Structure formats: C-alpha cells, structure tokens
KEKE-3310 file (N, C-alpha, C; in steps of 0.2 Angstrom, whole numbers, plus 5000, padded with zeros to 4 digits):
npx = (5004:5003:5010:5002:5007:5010:4997:4991:5000:4997:4984:4985:4992:4983:4973:4980:4981:4968:4965:4973:4967:4954:4957:4961:4950:4941:4927:4928:4927:4918:4917:4905:4904:4892:4885:4885:4872:4860:4848:4837:4828:4818:4826:4830:4842:4851:4856:4870:4877:4889:4888:4877:4881:4893:4888:4877:4864:4852:4855:4858:4870:4872:4875:4871:4880:4883:4893:4899:4900:4888:4875:4862:4845:4836:4826:4823:4819:4812:4814:4800:4785:4769:4758:4743:4733:4730:4724:4728:4727:4730:4737:4735:4750:4764:4779:4795:4810:4826:4842:4852:4841:4825:4809:4793:4776:4762:4745:4731:4715:4714:4713:4716:4731:4746:4756:4763:4762:4775:4777:4790:4801:4811:4826:4843:4848:4852:4845:4841:4828:4816:4801:4787:4773:4757:4743:4738:4746:4757:4763:4774:4777:4787:4786:4792:4810:4825:4826:4828:4826:4825:4828:4817:4808:4795:4795:4787:4787:4795:4794:4795:4788:4789:4787:4783:4783:4776:4772:4755:4745:4735:4736:4733:4741:4757:4775:4787:4804:4818:4835:4846:4860:4870:4867:4859:4842:4827:4815:4800:4784:4771:4762:4753:4739:4735:4721:4710:4715:4729:4746:4761:4777:4793:4808:4823:4840:4855:4869:4885:4896:4911:4918:4915:4910:4907:4904:4903:4898:4899:4900:4892:4880:4876:4875:4887:4887:4895:4894:4903:4904:4909:4904:4894:4877:4859:4850:4837:4832:4838:4842:4842:4849:4845:4849:4848:4843:4828:4817:4815:4816:4822:4828:4834:4847:4853:4866:4864:4850:4835:4828:4819:4813:4820:4812:4807:4795:4794:4801:4816:4823:4824:4818:4823:4820:4831:4841:4835:4844:4860:4873:4889:4894:4887:4882:4876:4867:4862:4851:4854:4851:4850:4850:4855:4866:4861:4862:4869:4869:4871:4871:4861:4862:4851:4847:4835:4832:4837:4834:4838:4829:4830:4830:4838:4848:4855:4872:4886:4887:4890:4890:4892:4897:4898:4902:4901:4897:4890:4876:4858:4852:4842:4830:4819:4806:4796:4794:4792:4779:4777:4784:4784:4780:4787:4802:4817:4832:4848:4864:4878:4894:4908:4918:4927:4938:4940:4949:4958:4975:4985:4997:5004:4999:5007:5018:5016:5003:4996:4998:4993:4979:4976:4979:4976:4964:4964:4976:4971:4961:4969:4977:4967:4962:4973:4974:4962:4965:4976:4970:4961:4971:4977:4967:4964:4977:4976:4965:4970:4980)
npy = (4994:5011:5025:5040:5052:5064:5068:5070:5080:5091:5093:5097:5109:5116:5117:5125:5137:5141:5142:5153:5163:5163:5168:5181:5186:5188:5195:5212:5219:5231:5245:5256:5270:5276:5291:5295:5288:5297:5295:5282:5274:5271:5271:5278:5273:5281:5276:5279:5282:5275:5264:5257:5254:5245:5235:5220:5218:5215:5219:5209:5206:5216:5222:5228:5233:5235:5245:5234:5224:5217:5211:5220:5219:5223:5231:5234:5249:5258:5275:5284:5294:5300:5305:5313:5309:5317:5330:5346:5357:5373:5382:5398:5407:5416:5422:5425:5431:5429:5433:5420:5411:5405:5409:5403:5406:5398:5396:5387:5378:5373:5360:5342:5337:5329:5331:5342:5347:5353:5364:5366:5375:5363:5358:5354:5351:5353:5354:5359:5360:5368:5365:5374:5376:5386:5393:5405:5413:5420:5414:5401:5384:5369:5357:5349:5346:5351:5343:5335:5343:5339:5329:5322:5321:5321:5322:5333:5338:5353:5356:5351:5340:5341:5332:5336:5328:5326:5324:5321:5335:5350:5363:5380:5389:5387:5388:5387:5385:5387:5382:5392:5393:5386:5386:5394:5401:5391:5391:5393:5388:5385:5379:5366:5354:5338:5329:5316:5299:5290:5291:5283:5290:5287:5291:5297:5296:5304:5297:5300:5300:5292:5292:5300:5301:5307:5305:5308:5299:5301:5293:5282:5289:5292:5296:5292:5288:5286:5281:5278:5270:5269:5257:5243:5247:5246:5254:5266:5276:5286:5303:5314:5330:5341:5354:5358:5352:5363:5355:5337:5319:5305:5289:5278:5267:5256:5247:5238:5236:5243:5257:5267:5284:5300:5315:5331:5337:5332:5340:5349:5341:5324:5308:5292:5275:5263:5247:5232:5225:5225:5237:5243:5251:5262:5261:5271:5273:5284:5287:5297:5299:5308:5320:5334:5331:5329:5342:5338:5342:5337:5321:5312:5298:5288:5281:5272:5279:5272:5265:5259:5252:5252:5247:5257:5259:5270:5274:5269:5264:5253:5250:5235:5228:5221:5208:5195:5182:5181:5175:5179:5188:5182:5188:5192:5202:5207:5220:5228:5232:5243:5253:5270:5280:5292:5295:5298:5302:5295:5298:5291:5293:5290:5279:5264:5252:5235:5221:5220:5221:5236:5235:5235:5223:5207:5205:5193:5190:5200:5196:5183:5186:5194:5186:5173:5166:5163:5155:5144:5139:5136:5125:5116:5113:5107:5096:5089:5087:5079:5068:5063:5060:5049:5040:5037:5031:5020:5014:5011:5002)
npz = (5000:4995:5003:5009:5010:5003:4999:5012:5016:5007:5011:5024:5022:5015:5025:5034:5027:5026:5040:5043:5034:5040:5053:5049:5043:5053:5061:5065:5081:5091:5103:5111:5120:5132:5139:5157:5166:5175:5182:5187:5174:5159:5144:5128:5117:5105:5089:5081:5064:5061:5071:5067:5054:5056:5064:5063:5051:5057:5070:5079:5085:5095:5111:5127:5141:5159:5170:5177:5169:5167:5157:5149:5146:5130:5117:5099:5091:5077:5072:5071:5066:5067:5054:5050:5038:5022:5020:5023:5036:5040:5054:5062:5062:5069:5064:5070:5067:5075:5080:5076:5079:5076:5080:5081:5084:5087:5085:5091:5093:5105:5106:5109:5104:5097:5088:5075:5058:5048:5035:5024:5013:5003:5010:5013:5028:5045:5061:5078:5090:5101:5110:5117:5127:5130:5139:5139:5131:5137:5149:5148:5145:5146:5133:5123:5124:5116:5103:5087:5072:5058:5044:5044:5033:5022:5005:4994:4979:4978:4991:5008:5021:5038:5053:5069:5083:5100:5118:5121:5121:5126:5125:5121:5114:5106:5106:5095:5094:5084:5082:5074:5073:5067:5053:5039:5041:5040:5026:5031:5027:5032:5046:5052:5054:5049:5040:5044:5046:5048:5045:5045:5047:5042:5050:5043:5041:5035:5027:5026:5012:5009:4997:4982:4965:4949:4932:4915:4902:4886:4875:4878:4881:4894:4912:4925:4941:4957:4974:4988:5004:5022:5028:5024:5021:5023:5013:5013:5004:4991:4988:4976:4971:4960:4948:4935:4918:4916:4913:4912:4911:4916:4915:4929:4934:4947:4951:4940:4941:4937:4945:4945:4940:4936:4937:4931:4936:4948:4957:4963:4972:4974:4979:4977:4978:4986:4984:4992:5000:5009:5005:5002:4992:4980:4964:4951:4936:4924:4911:4897:4884:4869:4875:4885:4899:4916:4928:4942:4958:4971:4980:4992:5002:5012:5027:5038:5054:5069:5086:5102:5116:5133:5150:5162:5176:5187:5183:5173:5155:5141:5124:5114:5099:5082:5080:5070:5071:5082:5092:5092:5105:5119:5127:5142:5139:5146:5152:5141:5139:5148:5143:5137:5123:5123:5127:5137:5128:5124:5118:5109:5115:5112:5101:5100:5094:5099:5105:5095:5089:5090:5082:5066:5053:5050:5036:5029:5033:5027:5014:5013:5016:5005:4993:4997:4995:4982:4981:4989:4981:4969:4975:4979:4966:4960:4968:4965:4951:4952:4959:4949:4939:4945:4947:4933:4929:4937:4931:4919:4922)
capx = (5000:5007:5009:4997:5011:5009:4990:4990:5004:4993:4978:4987:4994:4976:4969:4983:4979:4961:4965:4976:4962:4949:4959:4962:4944:4936:4923:4931:4922:4918:4913:4903:4903:4887:4886:4883:4865:4859:4842:4834:4822:4818:4830:4831:4849:4851:4862:4873:4878:4895:4886:4872:4885:4897:4884:4873:4858:4847:4857:4858:4876:4872:4875:4872:4883:4884:4900:4902:4900:4882:4871:4855:4840:4834:4823:4825:4813:4813:4811:4794:4780:4762:4755:4736:4729:4733:4721:4732:4723:4735:4736:4738:4756:4768:4786:4799:4817:4830:4849:4854:4836:4818:4803:4786:4771:4757:4738:4727:4709:4715:4711:4721:4736:4752:4760:4762:4766:4778:4779:4796:4805:4815:4833:4847:4850:4852:4844:4838:4822:4813:4794:4784:4765:4754:4736:4737:4751:4761:4767:4776:4779:4790:4783:4798:4816:4831:4825:4831:4821:4828:4829:4810:4805:4792:4796:4782:4789:4800:4792:4795:4784:4792:4783:4785:4779:4777:4767:4748:4744:4729:4738:4730:4747:4763:4781:4793:4811:4823:4842:4849:4867:4875:4865:4854:4835:4823:4810:4794:4778:4765:4762:4746:4738:4732:4715:4709:4719:4735:4751:4767:4783:4800:4813:4828:4847:4859:4875:4890:4900:4918:4920:4909:4913:4902:4907:4898:4900:4896:4899:4886:4875:4874:4879:4888:4888:4897:4895:4906:4903:4914:4901:4888:4871:4853:4848:4830:4832:4844:4839:4846:4848:4846:4848:4846:4839:4822:4812:4818:4813:4827:4828:4840:4848:4857:4869:4861:4843:4831:4825:4815:4815:4820:4807:4807:4789:4794:4805:4823:4825:4820:4820:4822:4821:4837:4839:4833:4850:4865:4878:4894:4895:4881:4884:4870:4868:4857:4851:4853:4849:4853:4849:4861:4866:4858:4867:4867:4873:4873:4867:4861:4859:4848:4844:4830:4835:4835:4837:4837:4826:4832:4828:4844:4849:4861:4878:4889:4885:4893:4887:4897:4894:4902:4903:4897:4895:4886:4869:4854:4850:4835:4828:4813:4805:4789:4794:4790:4772:4777:4788:4780:4783:4791:4808:4824:4837:4855:4868:4885:4900:4914:4918:4933:4939:4942:4951:4963:4981:4987:5003:5003:4999:5013:5017:5013:4996:4993:4999:4988:4972:4975:4980:4975:4958:4967:4980:4967:4958:4974:4978:4961:4961:4979:4973:4957:4968:4980:4966:4959:4976:4978:4962:4966:4982:4974:4960:4974:4983)
capy = (5000:5017:5030:5046:5058:5070:5071:5073:5087:5096:5094:5101:5116:5120:5119:5130:5143:5142:5145:5160:5167:5164:5172:5187:5189:5188:5202:5217:5221:5238:5246:5262:5272:5281:5296:5293:5288:5300:5292:5275:5275:5268:5276:5277:5274:5283:5272:5283:5278:5270:5258:5254:5251:5240:5230:5216:5221:5214:5221:5203:5206:5222:5221:5233:5231:5240:5245:5228:5219:5213:5212:5223:5218:5229:5229:5239:5253:5263:5281:5286:5299:5299:5311:5311:5311:5321:5336:5350:5362:5377:5386:5404:5407:5422:5421:5430:5430:5432:5431:5413:5408:5407:5408:5402:5406:5394:5396:5381:5379:5370:5352:5337:5335:5326:5332:5347:5346:5359:5364:5371:5374:5358:5360:5349:5355:5349:5359:5357:5364:5367:5367:5376:5377:5391:5394:5413:5416:5424:5410:5396:5378:5364:5352:5345:5349:5349:5338:5336:5346:5338:5322:5318:5325:5318:5327:5334:5343:5357:5356:5345:5340:5339:5331:5337:5324:5328:5321:5324:5342:5354:5370:5385:5392:5384:5391:5382:5389:5383:5385:5393:5395:5382:5387:5399:5399:5387:5394:5390:5390:5385:5374:5364:5347:5334:5326:5309:5293:5290:5289:5283:5292:5284:5296:5295:5298:5304:5294:5303:5295:5293:5293:5303:5301:5308:5304:5309:5295:5303:5288:5278:5293:5291:5298:5287:5291:5281:5283:5273:5271:5265:5251:5242:5249:5245:5261:5267:5279:5290:5309:5318:5337:5343:5361:5359:5357:5364:5349:5331:5313:5301:5282:5277:5260:5255:5240:5234:5236:5249:5258:5273:5289:5307:5319:5338:5339:5330:5345:5348:5336:5318:5302:5286:5269:5259:5240:5230:5222:5230:5239:5249:5255:5263:5264:5273:5275:5288:5287:5304:5299:5314:5326:5336:5328:5332:5345:5335:5346:5332:5315:5310:5291:5289:5275:5273:5280:5266:5266:5253:5254:5248:5250:5258:5261:5275:5271:5269:5259:5253:5245:5231:5225:5219:5201:5192:5175:5181:5173:5184:5188:5180:5192:5193:5209:5209:5227:5232:5235:5249:5258:5275:5283:5298:5293:5302:5299:5295:5297:5288:5298:5288:5273:5262:5245:5231:5214:5220:5225:5242:5234:5233:5216:5204:5205:5186:5190:5204:5192:5178:5189:5196:5181:5167:5162:5160:5149:5138:5137:5132:5119:5111:5111:5103:5090:5086:5084:5073:5062:5061:5056:5043:5035:5035:5027:5013:5010:5009:4996)
capz = (5000:4995:5008:5007:5013:4999:5000:5018:5017:5004:5014:5030:5020:5013:5031:5037:5024:5028:5047:5042:5031:5044:5058:5046:5041:5058:5061:5070:5086:5093:5110:5111:5127:5133:5144:5163:5167:5181:5186:5185:5170:5153:5139:5121:5115:5098:5086:5075:5057:5062:5074:5062:5048:5058:5067:5058:5049:5062:5077:5084:5089:5099:5118:5132:5147:5164:5172:5180:5164:5166:5151:5150:5140:5126:5111:5094:5088:5072:5073:5066:5068:5064:5051:5050:5032:5017:5020:5027:5039:5043:5060:5062:5065:5069:5063:5073:5066:5079:5079:5077:5081:5073:5085:5078:5088:5084:5089:5090:5096:5112:5105:5111:5099:5098:5083:5070:5052:5046:5028:5022:5006:5004:5011:5016:5034:5052:5066:5084:5092:5108:5109:5123:5127:5134:5138:5139:5127:5142:5153:5144:5149:5142:5130:5121:5124:5112:5098:5081:5068:5052:5042:5045:5028:5016:5000:4989:4974:4981:4998:5013:5027:5044:5058:5076:5088:5107:5122:5120:5125:5124:5125:5115:5110:5106:5103:5092:5093:5080:5082:5067:5074:5062:5046:5038:5043:5035:5023:5033:5023:5036:5051:5053:5055:5043:5042:5046:5042:5051:5041:5049:5043:5045:5051:5040:5042:5029:5028:5022:5008:5009:4990:4977:4958:4944:4926:4910:4897:4880:4870:4880:4882:4901:4918:4929:4948:4962:4981:4992:5011:5026:5030:5020:5024:5020:5012:5012:4998:4989:4986:4971:4971:4953:4947:4928:4915:4919:4911:4911:4913:4914:4919:4933:4936:4952:4951:4935:4942:4936:4952:4944:4935:4939:4933:4933:4939:4955:4960:4962:4976:4972:4982:4973:4983:4985:4984:4999:5004:5011:5000:5004:4986:4976:4957:4947:4929:4922:4904:4895:4877:4866:4879:4889:4906:4922:4933:4949:4963:4976:4981:4999:5003:5019:5031:5044:5061:5074:5093:5106:5122:5139:5157:5164:5182:5188:5182:5166:5151:5135:5118:5110:5092:5076:5080:5064:5073:5089:5092:5094:5112:5121:5133:5144:5137:5149:5153:5135:5139:5152:5140:5133:5116:5124:5131:5136:5123:5126:5112:5110:5117:5109:5099:5100:5092:5104:5103:5090:5091:5086:5078:5059:5052:5047:5029:5027:5034:5022:5008:5013:5015:4998:4988:5000:4992:4975:4983:4991:4975:4965:4978:4978:4959:4959:4971:4961:4945:4954:4960:4942:4936:4949:4945:4926:4929:4940:4926:4913:4924)
cpx = (5004:5005:5005:5001:5009:5002:4989:4994:5000:4987:4979:4989:4987:4973:4973:4982:4972:4961:4968:4970:4956:4950:4959:4956:4939:4933:4927:4925:4923:4915:4912:4901:4897:4888:4883:4875:4864:4853:4840:4828:4823:4822:4830:4838:4849:4857:4864:4875:4884:4893:4882:4876:4889:4894:4880:4867:4852:4849:4858:4865:4877:4871:4875:4875:4884:4891:4903:4902:4894:4878:4864:4851:4838:4830:4824:4818:4816:4810:4806:4790:4774:4760:4748:4733:4733:4730:4724:4727:4728:4733:4738:4745:4759:4775:4790:4806:4822:4838:4851:4847:4829:4813:4797:4781:4765:4750:4734:4720:4709:4713:4717:4725:4742:4757:4758:4765:4768:4780:4784:4798:4810:4822:4837:4851:4849:4851:4841:4833:4820:4805:4791:4777:4763:4747:4734:4741:4756:4766:4768:4779:4782:4786:4787:4804:4821:4830:4827:4826:4824:4827:4822:4806:4801:4792:4790:4784:4795:4799:4794:4791:4788:4787:4786:4781:4781:4771:4760:4747:4738:4730:4735:4735:4753:4769:4786:4799:4816:4830:4845:4857:4872:4873:4860:4847:4832:4818:4803:4788:4772:4766:4754:4745:4735:4725:4715:4713:4726:4740:4758:4773:4789:4805:4820:4835:4851:4866:4880:4894:4907:4921:4914:4913:4907:4906:4902:4901:4896:4895:4893:4880:4872:4878:4880:4890:4890:4898:4898:4905:4908:4911:4896:4881:4865:4849:4840:4829:4838:4840:4844:4844:4850:4844:4846:4846:4832:4817:4817:4814:4818:4827:4835:4841:4853:4860:4866:4853:4840:4827:4820:4817:4816:4816:4807:4801:4789:4798:4812:4826:4821:4822:4818:4824:4828:4835:4839:4839:4856:4870:4883:4896:4889:4883:4878:4872:4862:4857:4850:4850:4853:4852:4855:4861:4863:4863:4865:4872:4875:4869:4867:4858:4857:4846:4839:4834:4832:4838:4835:4834:4828:4830:4835:4844:4855:4868:4881:4888:4889:4889:4893:4894:4900:4904:4899:4894:4891:4879:4864:4852:4843:4834:4821:4811:4798:4789:4792:4784:4772:4781:4783:4784:4788:4796:4814:4829:4844:4859:4875:4890:4906:4914:4925:4933:4942:4944:4955:4969:4982:4993:5000:5003:5005:5012:5014:5005:4992:4993:4993:4980:4971:4975:4978:4970:4961:4972:4977:4964:4963:4976:4973:4961:4967:4977:4968:4960:4972:4976:4963:4964:4978:4973:4962:4971:4980:4969:4964:4978:4979)
cpy = (5006:5022:5036:5052:5064:5073:5074:5080:5092:5098:5099:5108:5120:5122:5124:5137:5145:5145:5152:5165:5168:5168:5180:5190:5189:5195:5206:5218:5228:5239:5254:5264:5277:5286:5293:5293:5291:5298:5286:5277:5271:5274:5273:5278:5275:5279:5276:5279:5273:5264:5254:5250:5245:5234:5226:5220:5221:5216:5215:5203:5212:5220:5227:5230:5237:5240:5239:5222:5215:5215:5215:5221:5224:5226:5235:5242:5257:5269:5283:5291:5298:5306:5309:5314:5315:5329:5341:5356:5367:5381:5393:5404:5414:5420:5426:5428:5433:5430:5424:5409:5410:5405:5408:5401:5403:5394:5391:5383:5375:5363:5348:5335:5332:5327:5338:5344:5353:5359:5369:5370:5368:5360:5354:5352:5351:5354:5355:5362:5363:5369:5368:5377:5382:5391:5401:5416:5420:5419:5403:5390:5373:5359:5347:5348:5347:5343:5340:5338:5345:5331:5318:5320:5320:5323:5327:5340:5347:5359:5350:5346:5337:5338:5332:5334:5326:5324:5325:5330:5345:5361:5374:5388:5387:5388:5387:5386:5384:5386:5385:5395:5392:5383:5392:5396:5395:5392:5391:5393:5391:5379:5372:5357:5344:5331:5319:5304:5294:5288:5289:5285:5290:5290:5293:5299:5298:5301:5297:5298:5297:5294:5295:5304:5302:5308:5304:5304:5297:5298:5283:5282:5292:5295:5293:5290:5285:5285:5277:5275:5267:5258:5249:5244:5247:5251:5261:5271:5283:5297:5313:5325:5339:5350:5363:5353:5358:5358:5343:5325:5308:5294:5281:5270:5261:5248:5235:5234:5243:5251:5264:5278:5296:5311:5326:5340:5337:5335:5344:5343:5330:5312:5296:5280:5265:5251:5238:5227:5227:5231:5244:5253:5256:5265:5265:5274:5278:5289:5294:5304:5304:5320:5328:5333:5332:5336:5343:5339:5342:5327:5313:5303:5291:5282:5277:5274:5274:5268:5260:5256:5249:5251:5250:5261:5266:5272:5273:5263:5259:5249:5242:5228:5224:5212:5197:5185:5175:5179:5179:5183:5185:5183:5191:5200:5210:5216:5231:5235:5241:5254:5263:5277:5289:5296:5298:5298:5300:5294:5295:5294:5296:5281:5270:5254:5241:5224:5214:5224:5231:5241:5233:5226:5213:5204:5198:5186:5194:5200:5187:5181:5192:5191:5174:5163:5159:5154:5143:5135:5133:5126:5114:5109:5106:5096:5086:5083:5078:5067:5059:5057:5050:5038:5033:5030:5020:5010:5008:5002:4990)
cpz = (5000:5000:5005:5010:5009:4999:5006:5019:5013:5008:5021:5028:5018:5020:5035:5034:5026:5035:5047:5040:5036:5050:5055:5044:5046:5059:5067:5075:5089:5100:5109:5118:5127:5139:5151:5164:5174:5185:5183:5180:5164:5148:5132:5119:5107:5095:5080:5069:5058:5066:5070:5056:5050:5061:5061:5057:5054:5069:5082:5088:5094:5106:5122:5138:5152:5165:5175:5175:5163:5160:5153:5144:5137:5120:5106:5092:5082:5074:5068:5070:5064:5060:5049:5043:5027:5017:5025:5030:5043:5049:5059:5066:5065:5069:5065:5071:5071:5077:5081:5080:5077:5078:5081:5083:5085:5088:5087:5093:5103:5112:5108:5105:5101:5093:5078:5064:5049:5039:5027:5015:5007:5005:5014:5022:5040:5057:5072:5086:5099:5107:5116:5122:5132:5133:5137:5134:5131:5145:5149:5148:5144:5139:5127:5121:5120:5108:5091:5076:5061:5050:5043:5039:5023:5011:4995:4985:4977:4988:5002:5019:5033:5049:5065:5080:5095:5111:5121:5125:5122:5125:5119:5111:5111:5103:5101:5091:5090:5080:5075:5068:5069:5055:5045:5040:5038:5032:5025:5030:5028:5041:5052:5055:5049:5045:5044:5042:5044:5046:5045:5044:5046:5045:5048:5042:5036:5031:5023:5018:5009:5002:4986:4970:4953:4937:4920:4904:4890:4875:4871:4881:4889:4906:4923:4936:4953:4969:4984:5000:5015:5028:5025:5024:5020:5019:5010:5006:4997:4986:4981:4971:4964:4951:4940:4924:4919:4918:4909:4913:4911:4919:4923:4935:4942:4952:4946:4935:4941:4942:4951:4939:4939:4934:4936:4937:4947:4960:4960:4966:4976:4975:4978:4978:4981:4985:4991:5003:5005:5006:5003:4998:4982:4969:4953:4940:4927:4914:4901:4888:4873:4869:4883:4896:4911:4926:4940:4954:4969:4977:4988:4999:5011:5021:5036:5050:5065:5081:5097:5113:5128:5145:5161:5171:5182:5187:5175:5162:5144:5130:5115:5104:5087:5076:5075:5066:5080:5087:5094:5101:5113:5128:5135:5144:5140:5150:5147:5136:5143:5149:5136:5127:5117:5129:5131:5132:5126:5119:5114:5110:5113:5107:5098:5097:5098:5101:5097:5091:5087:5082:5071:5058:5049:5040:5026:5028:5029:5015:5007:5013:5008:4993:4991:4997:4986:4976:4985:4985:4970:4968:4978:4971:4957:4962:4967:4954:4946:4955:4954:4939:4939:4947:4938:4926:4932:4935:4921:4915:4925)
residu = (UNK:UNK:UNK:UNK:UNK:UNK:UNK:UNK:UNK:UNK:UNK:UNK:UNK:UNK:UNK:UNK:UNK:UNK:UNK:UNK:UNK:UNK:UNK:UNK:UNK:UNK:UNK:UNK:UNK:UNK:UNK:UNK:UNK:UNK:UNK:UNK:UNK:UNK:UNK:UNK:UNK:UNK:UNK:UNK:UNK:UNK:UNK:UNK:UNK:UNK:UNK:UNK:UNK:UNK:UNK:UNK:UNK:UNK:UNK:UNK:UNK:UNK:UNK:UNK:UNK:UNK:UNK:UNK:UNK:UNK:UNK:UNK:UNK:UNK:UNK:UNK:UNK:UNK:UNK:UNK:UNK:UNK:UNK:UNK:UNK:UNK:UNK:UNK:UNK:UNK:UNK:UNK:UNK:UNK:UNK:UNK:UNK:UNK:UNK:UNK:UNK:UNK:UNK:UNK:UNK:UNK:UNK:UNK:UNK:UNK:UNK:UNK:UNK:UNK:UNK:UNK:UNK:UNK:UNK:UNK:UNK:UNK:UNK:UNK:UNK:UNK:UNK:UNK:UNK:UNK:UNK:UNK:UNK:UNK:UNK:UNK:UNK:UNK:UNK:UNK:UNK:UNK:UNK:UNK:UNK:UNK:UNK:UNK:UNK:UNK:UNK:UNK:UNK:UNK:UNK:UNK:UNK:UNK:UNK:UNK:UNK:UNK:UNK:UNK:UNK:UNK:UNK:UNK:UNK:UNK:UNK:UNK:UNK:UNK:UNK:UNK:UNK:UNK:UNK:UNK:UNK:UNK:UNK:UNK:UNK:UNK:UNK:UNK:UNK:UNK:UNK:UNK:UNK:UNK:UNK:UNK:UNK:UNK:UNK:UNK:UNK:UNK:UNK:UNK:UNK:UNK:UNK:UNK:UNK:UNK:UNK:UNK:UNK:UNK:UNK:UNK:UNK:UNK:UNK:UNK:UNK:UNK:UNK:UNK:UNK:UNK:UNK:UNK:UNK:UNK:UNK:UNK:UNK:UNK:UNK:UNK:UNK:UNK:UNK:UNK:UNK:UNK:UNK:UNK:UNK:UNK:UNK:UNK:UNK:UNK:UNK:UNK:UNK:UNK:UNK:UNK:UNK:UNK:UNK:UNK:UNK:UNK:UNK:UNK:UNK:UNK:UNK:UNK:UNK:UNK:UNK:UNK:UNK:UNK:UNK:UNK:UNK:UNK:UNK:UNK:UNK:UNK:UNK:UNK:UNK:UNK:UNK:UNK:UNK:UNK:UNK:UNK:UNK:UNK:UNK:UNK:UNK:UNK:UNK:UNK:UNK:UNK:UNK:UNK:UNK:UNK:UNK:UNK:UNK:UNK:UNK:UNK:UNK:UNK:UNK:UNK:UNK:UNK:UNK:UNK:UNK:UNK:UNK:UNK:UNK:UNK:UNK:UNK:UNK:UNK:UNK:UNK:UNK:UNK:UNK:UNK:UNK:UNK:UNK:UNK:UNK:UNK:UNK:UNK:UNK:UNK:UNK:UNK:UNK:UNK:UNK:UNK:UNK:UNK:UNK:UNK:UNK:UNK:UNK:UNK:UNK:UNK:UNK:UNK:UNK:UNK:UNK:UNK:UNK:UNK:UNK:UNK:UNK:UNK:UNK:UNK:UNK:UNK:UNK:UNK:UNK:UNK:UNK:UNK:UNK:UNK:UNK:UNK:UNK:UNK:UNK:UNK:UNK:UNK:UNK:UNK:UNK)
# end
C-alpha cells in the first residue's frame, strides 16, 4: 500500500491557509461608550451611522453592558412619527426671526394634539428645536426639549413636510424655537395638522459618503455616479439634488437594476428607493439619450433611524457590536408594555475598536488575506487533477 504523505501534506497546507484566512477575516468588534446615566428610567439609545454600519443588519450582535460587565435587556425601535391624512389644515402662526434663532408662535383651538406638520421649502440641513406650550400666550411651559428638527421629511415637489411629535397636550398656544446658529434659517411656509387617516413616517438619516465620483459617458449617452461608504448599509432611499435642466425625465439604474425615473415635475430634490440588501458602494447609471446631462449638485443616501430601548439604572454603560458570529440575544421583554413613546434619549459619546492589536499586520498575513483564496483554489484544483490522474492510471493498469 502506497503512503498518502503527499495528499496529507497538501491537505494540511490547505487547512493552514484556511486557518490564516479565517483568523484574518474575523469580524472586528467595537465598543461604544454612553454618557453617565443619572436616574433610573427607561431610555432610548440613539444608534449613530457608524454603529448601524458596523453591526449586523438585524442588530443581533448588539449588547448593552453596565460598568460591572452585566448584560442589559433591550429591544429595537425605528424612529417614526404619525402624520394624519393628506388634508392639510394650517394654524395661524407668527414668525419671529432672531439672531441665530427662529421663533414660531402657533395658535390652535385648544384640542388634544400630539404632533404638528411643518411645511418648508426643501433644504438639506440639520437643526435642533425646543417646543413650549401656553394657555394665555404669556406663561410658557416645556413640551419637548432639544429635539432634532431635520431628516424627517416627506418630499412633495420642492416642499418638505416635517413632523414634530410631542406628548399629548391641549395648550391653546405653542412656541417652536429653531436653532439657526449652524446654518441659515429654514423657509417655513406654514404649520398645521392633517385630516383623518394616520400615516406613519419613518425618520431617515443621511450617511456621508467617503467617495463621490460623477462621470459623463458621452459615448454611451449616460451619467455614471458612484458613492462609496465605510460600511455596508441597507439604504431606504437616495435623494438627488438637481439644478438643471428645467424639464427632464430620465431612467435610473442601480447595480444593473432599474429603480425609477428622475422627473422635473417632482421638484429639484427627488428620492428614489434603493435595493433591499446592504451595500457599501452605490453605482448609478442615468440614461441621457441625446439630451444634455443632468446637473446633479449632490446626492444623499439615507437609512432609517433606529434606537434601542432599555431600562437603565444610575451608572455607566457601553454598547458592544460587530461580532458576525454572535447569536441573537434571548431576553425577557415583559417590561416592554410599560415603555412609553416619549423617552429620554442617550447618544453615543465615543467609539473604539476592541480585541485588535494596534501593531501593523505581518506581511505574510497581508499576503495571505490578499491572495490566500486564490492559493486555496489552486491547491484544491491541483489535488482534484492529481486524484483524476491517479484514477486514470489505475484504470489503465
């Protein structure tokens, strides 16, 4: 009987390469630090773009731990608001422009409400606001403090509808103060309420691209646009900001799939749906035909804002995530029925990588990570050819 030393040696080498590759391609894990919790309560922990990008799509690898390393139960929510119907009923408003602030005095009939719809000229901006209420227009009381007044838009032509949600109140007057210290004031058209029929609006968050490239291919009569991101995201939509020409109707493809059309009657800012699976690079193709290419000023890719809800006690907490092989947690979420919609929010303070050396990788590891897959494929192919040759030799003998 002939020895199997060569086959065993090749198999061992293949296994060793796979081991190196596996160790080099293990998911990086991360730790995000939260601000100190001052009081026992239910909290909404906002998930920033880097956390959503590095974590799994279903967030099954996310863990909340206290300062003693104990795991804390949580559940995931999408940031949404409710818009009632399509019939817009404006309130009487008084607009006061101040230095670095816009105050809007809103008069209602004192009915119980929990949201406003604000009509603005569509703009790419990010602002914060404060909402107060009053029964006499003189003494004001807090209704909602320091909330984000942006990225909640439903685009209708050149206008956007922003929903301001707050705890159910019956004040006759409201004062909406918008912070303009970081950008120019919004062009506010009106504020009111919608008619019957609830519409849930998902709040979206713009993801900055790390690479933006626009190319006009005159030979193929098309515009090619590429957006690259640091992590793969499941994008909800992509908004195109177009300034010219005045009239147009162009088909758009994403990664070889037609996703819709850009039309001038929809306004200068237009949202097209993205593909349902995660992508870290978006490659668009816009058919120009014999027309002039569109003048695209910018493109914004957006995802749904998400946050996790947990019951936290006074102390310090961290989030860990990024483990691709982690099992989904099994929590007793009986407390969920006691959680209200209006929660105090916590934002991530800092993010760091864990379980990874700061030293540069060994050159052999870089080589194996780059070419290891092809080496393994070549070795497997050689082994298969060798086995076929051995079988042919035996059959001839």
